[in-house]
C-alpha positions as CSV (number, residue, x, y, z in Angstrom):
1,M,-59.8,26.2,-137.3
2,Y,-57.4,28.2,-135.1
3,D,-59.1,31.6,-135.3
4,E,-60.0,31.7,-131.6
5,F,-56.5,31.1,-130.5
6,L,-55.0,33.5,-133.0
7,T,-57.4,36.4,-132.2
8,F,-56.6,35.8,-128.5
9,A,-52.9,35.9,-129.0
10,V,-53.0,39.0,-131.2
11,A,-55.0,40.9,-128.5
12,L,-52.5,39.8,-125.8
13,A,-49.5,40.8,-127.9
14,R,-50.9,44.2,-128.6
15,E,-51.7,44.7,-124.9
16,A,-48.2,43.6,-123.8
17,G,-46.8,46.0,-126.5
18,Q,-48.5,48.9,-124.8
19,I,-46.8,48.0,-121.5
20,Q,-43.5,48.1,-123.3
21,L,-44.1,51.4,-125.0
22,A,-45.1,52.9,-121.7
23,Y,-41.7,52.2,-120.2
24,F,-39.6,52.5,-123.4
25,R,-36.8,55.1,-123.2
26,G,-37.9,55.9,-119.7
27,N,-36.0,55.8,-116.4
28,D,-38.1,53.2,-114.6
29,L,-36.9,50.0,-116.4
30,A,-35.5,48.3,-113.3
31,I,-32.9,46.5,-115.3
32,R,-31.4,43.4,-113.8
33,T,-28.9,40.8,-115.1
34,K,-29.7,37.1,-115.3
35,S,-27.1,34.5,-116.4
36,N,-24.3,37.1,-116.9
37,I,-23.7,40.8,-117.6
38,S,-25.0,40.5,-121.2
39,D,-28.3,38.8,-120.3
40,V,-30.7,41.4,-119.0
41,V,-34.3,41.6,-118.0
42,T,-36.5,44.7,-117.4
43,R,-39.7,45.6,-115.6
44,A,-41.4,45.5,-119.0
45,D,-40.3,41.9,-119.6
46,R,-41.7,40.7,-116.3
47,E,-45.0,42.7,-116.5
48,S,-45.6,41.6,-120.1
49,E,-45.2,37.9,-119.3
50,E,-47.4,38.1,-116.2
51,L,-50.1,39.8,-118.3
52,I,-49.9,37.1,-121.0
53,A,-49.6,34.1,-118.7
54,G,-52.3,35.3,-116.4
55,A,-54.7,35.8,-119.3
56,I,-54.0,32.3,-120.7
57,V,-54.5,30.7,-117.3
58,E,-57.8,32.5,-116.9
59,R,-59.0,31.6,-120.4
60,W,-57.6,28.1,-120.7
61,P,-56.6,26.8,-117.2
62,S,-56.0,23.3,-118.7
63,H,-53.2,24.5,-121.0
64,A,-49.4,24.5,-120.3
65,I,-47.2,27.5,-120.6
66,L,-43.5,28.0,-121.1
67,G,-42.2,31.5,-120.7
68,E,-38.8,33.0,-120.7
69,E,-39.1,34.7,-117.4
70,G,-41.5,32.4,-115.5
71,G,-40.4,29.0,-116.9
72,S,-43.0,26.2,-117.1
73,R,-46.4,26.6,-115.4
74,G,-50.0,25.4,-115.9
75,A,-51.0,21.8,-116.8
76,A,-47.8,20.1,-117.8
77,A,-49.5,17.1,-119.3
78,S,-51.7,19.2,-121.6
79,D,-51.8,18.7,-125.4
80,Y,-51.7,22.5,-125.7
81,R,-48.7,24.5,-124.7
82,W,-48.1,28.3,-125.1
83,V,-44.5,29.4,-125.6
84,I,-43.9,33.0,-124.7
85,D,-41.1,35.4,-125.1
86,P,-42.7,38.5,-123.6
87,L,-40.0,40.9,-124.8
88,D,-37.6,39.5,-127.4
89,G,-34.7,42.0,-127.9
90,T,-34.4,43.1,-124.3
91,T,-30.9,44.5,-124.8
92,N,-32.2,46.7,-127.7
93,Y,-35.1,47.7,-125.5
94,S,-33.0,48.6,-122.5
95,Q,-30.7,50.8,-124.8
96,G,-33.6,52.6,-126.3
97,L,-33.3,50.9,-129.7
98,P,-36.6,50.2,-131.5
99,V,-36.2,46.6,-132.6
100,F,-38.0,44.5,-130.0
101,A,-41.0,42.3,-130.0
102,V,-43.6,40.2,-128.2
103,S,-43.6,36.6,-129.3
104,I,-46.5,34.2,-128.6
105,A,-46.8,30.7,-130.0
106,L,-49.3,27.9,-129.3
107,Q,-48.3,24.3,-129.8
108,Y,-50.6,21.2,-130.1
109,R,-48.9,18.0,-129.2
110,G,-45.5,19.6,-129.9
111,E,-46.5,21.1,-133.2
112,P,-46.9,24.8,-133.7
113,I,-50.4,25.9,-134.7
114,V,-50.4,29.6,-134.0
115,G,-47.6,32.2,-134.1
116,V,-47.8,35.9,-133.3
117,V,-44.9,38.4,-133.2
118,Y,-45.6,42.0,-132.6
119,A,-43.0,44.8,-132.7
120,P,-44.8,47.6,-130.9
121,Y,-42.5,50.5,-131.7
122,L,-42.5,49.6,-135.3
123,N,-46.2,48.7,-135.1
124,E,-45.7,45.6,-137.2
125,L,-47.8,42.5,-136.4
126,F,-46.7,39.2,-137.9
127,T,-49.2,36.3,-137.7
128,A,-49.6,32.7,-138.8
129,A,-51.9,29.8,-138.2
130,R,-50.9,26.3,-139.3
131,G,-51.9,25.8,-142.9
132,G,-53.2,29.3,-143.4
133,G,-50.2,31.3,-144.6
134,A,-48.3,34.1,-143.0
135,Y,-49.4,37.8,-142.7
136,L,-48.1,41.2,-141.8
137,S,-50.2,44.1,-140.6
138,T,-48.4,47.5,-140.5
139,G,-49.7,50.5,-138.6
140,G,-52.8,48.6,-137.5
141,G,-53.9,48.0,-141.2
142,T,-55.3,45.0,-142.9
143,P,-53.0,42.0,-142.7
144,Q,-51.3,41.3,-146.0
145,P,-49.8,37.9,-147.1
146,I,-46.0,37.7,-146.8
147,H,-43.5,35.4,-148.5
148,V,-39.8,34.7,-148.3
149,A,-37.6,36.4,-150.8
150,G,-36.6,34.6,-154.0
151,K,-32.9,35.3,-154.1
152,Q,-30.8,32.2,-154.9
153,S,-27.2,33.2,-154.1
154,L,-25.4,35.0,-151.3
155,P,-23.7,37.8,-153.2
156,T,-27.0,39.5,-153.6
157,A,-28.3,38.5,-150.1
158,V,-28.6,40.4,-146.9
159,V,-28.5,38.0,-144.0
160,A,-28.7,38.4,-140.2
161,T,-27.2,36.6,-137.2
162,G,-26.7,37.0,-133.5
163,F,-24.4,36.0,-130.7
164,P,-25.0,33.7,-127.7
165,Y,-24.9,35.2,-124.2
166,D,-21.9,33.1,-123.2
167,K,-19.8,34.8,-125.9
168,D,-17.4,36.1,-123.3
169,R,-16.3,32.7,-122.0
170,N,-17.0,30.3,-124.8
171,P,-14.9,30.7,-128.0
172,D,-17.6,28.8,-129.9
173,N,-19.5,32.1,-130.2
174,N,-20.4,32.5,-133.9
175,A,-17.5,34.9,-134.6
176,A,-15.7,32.4,-136.9
177,N,-18.9,31.9,-138.8
178,V,-19.3,35.6,-139.4
179,A,-15.7,35.9,-140.6
180,R,-16.2,33.1,-143.1
181,I,-19.5,34.3,-144.6
182,L,-19.0,38.0,-144.5
183,P,-17.0,38.2,-147.8
184,H,-19.7,36.3,-149.6
185,V,-22.8,38.3,-148.8
186,R,-24.1,41.7,-149.9
187,D,-24.2,42.6,-146.2
188,L,-24.8,41.3,-142.7
189,R,-27.1,42.6,-140.0
190,R,-27.3,42.0,-136.3
191,M,-30.9,43.0,-135.4
192,G,-30.8,41.8,-131.8
193,A,-34.1,40.0,-131.7
194,A,-34.4,36.5,-133.1
195,A,-38.2,36.5,-133.3
196,Y,-38.1,39.6,-135.4
197,D,-35.2,38.2,-137.5
198,L,-37.3,35.2,-138.5
199,C,-40.3,37.4,-139.3
200,A,-38.1,39.7,-141.4
201,V,-37.0,36.7,-143.4
202,A,-40.6,35.6,-143.7
203,A,-41.5,39.0,-145.2
204,G,-38.5,39.1,-147.5
205,F,-36.9,42.1,-145.7
206,L,-33.9,39.8,-145.0
207,D,-32.8,36.9,-147.2
208,G,-31.5,34.6,-144.5
209,F,-30.7,34.2,-140.8
210,W,-28.7,31.9,-138.6
211,E,-27.9,31.9,-134.9
212,L,-26.5,29.6,-132.2
213,G,-27.6,29.1,-128.6
214,L,-31.2,30.3,-128.8
215,H,-34.1,29.0,-126.7
216,E,-37.5,27.7,-127.8
217,W,-39.3,30.9,-126.7
218,D,-37.1,32.9,-129.1
219,V,-38.1,31.0,-132.2
220,A,-41.5,29.2,-131.6
221,A,-43.7,31.9,-133.1
222,G,-41.3,33.2,-135.7
223,S,-40.5,29.7,-137.0
224,L,-44.1,29.0,-137.8
225,I,-44.5,32.4,-139.5
226,L,-41.5,31.8,-141.6
227,L,-42.6,28.3,-142.6
228,E,-46.1,29.5,-143.5
229,A,-44.4,32.2,-145.6
230,G,-42.7,29.4,-147.7
231,G,-39.4,29.4,-145.9
232,V,-37.1,26.6,-144.7
233,I,-35.6,26.1,-141.3
234,R,-32.7,23.7,-140.8
235,E,-31.1,22.7,-137.6
236,L,-27.5,23.9,-137.6
237,R,-26.3,21.8,-134.7
238,A,-27.6,20.0,-131.6
239,D,-25.0,21.0,-129.0
240,R,-25.7,24.8,-128.8
241,G,-29.3,25.1,-127.7
242,V,-31.6,25.9,-130.5
243,S,-29.3,26.6,-133.4
244,L,-30.8,27.1,-136.8
245,V,-30.5,28.5,-140.4
246,A,-33.6,30.0,-142.0
247,G,-34.5,31.4,-145.5
248,N,-35.6,30.0,-148.8
249,A,-34.1,26.6,-149.6
250,A,-31.3,27.9,-151.8
251,I,-30.2,30.5,-149.3
252,V,-30.3,28.0,-146.4
253,D,-28.0,25.7,-148.5
254,E,-25.7,28.6,-149.3
255,I,-25.4,29.8,-145.6
256,G,-24.8,26.2,-144.6
257,R,-21.6,26.2,-146.7
258,Y,-20.0,28.7,-144.3
259,V,-21.5,28.4,-140.9
260,E,-21.3,25.5,-138.4
């Protein structure tokens, strides 16, 4: 039912990934800051979003678009809205670290129907269409079904988190959550790209994930992929942007005992 949209999004994600690889670890990133010194954007972010948004406008001019760099554009009243993070993990990318991804989601009347997250350096492509399950293609190979891990308690779990950009001026910055949960988990990771975190949970590479102060473009595609992989997403709170906990049902409950 959603094959045309999914095929289109996959092709765009791969094309944007090639832009990112072309600049990666080079000297022509044109790094700028946005909201503060921790919030950066590169030439690859901007070029990737313009590629994706331009292709959507050309193919479906009646659709709406929300992008991290370009904001809202297109037909605002449309039932269809594309939500784009052209380069999730920009800090990693700007440092030469390989965990970064293109995230493209399509919503219909507010509900996600297609999600694509592509990590170009790792050559990992995560995909989902609503009701069709979640898949991972590695190295350009045939997509294989993925499912969340089955662990039921934190002492055997490896979980991930992140920190909001205003961590320097807002003491409500997730540090207390980390201190509370750290003694109770096998280990903790800070991957630096929420879209990839959600997909890693979907594939069972991580057992759980929580974060505060995210945006819709960070999670729109990854959330659908995780849900289609049998996972659970729970709102953590309503006063810090998009704040969520993800994993299987048991792990989400366990994380919820320590984070707020």
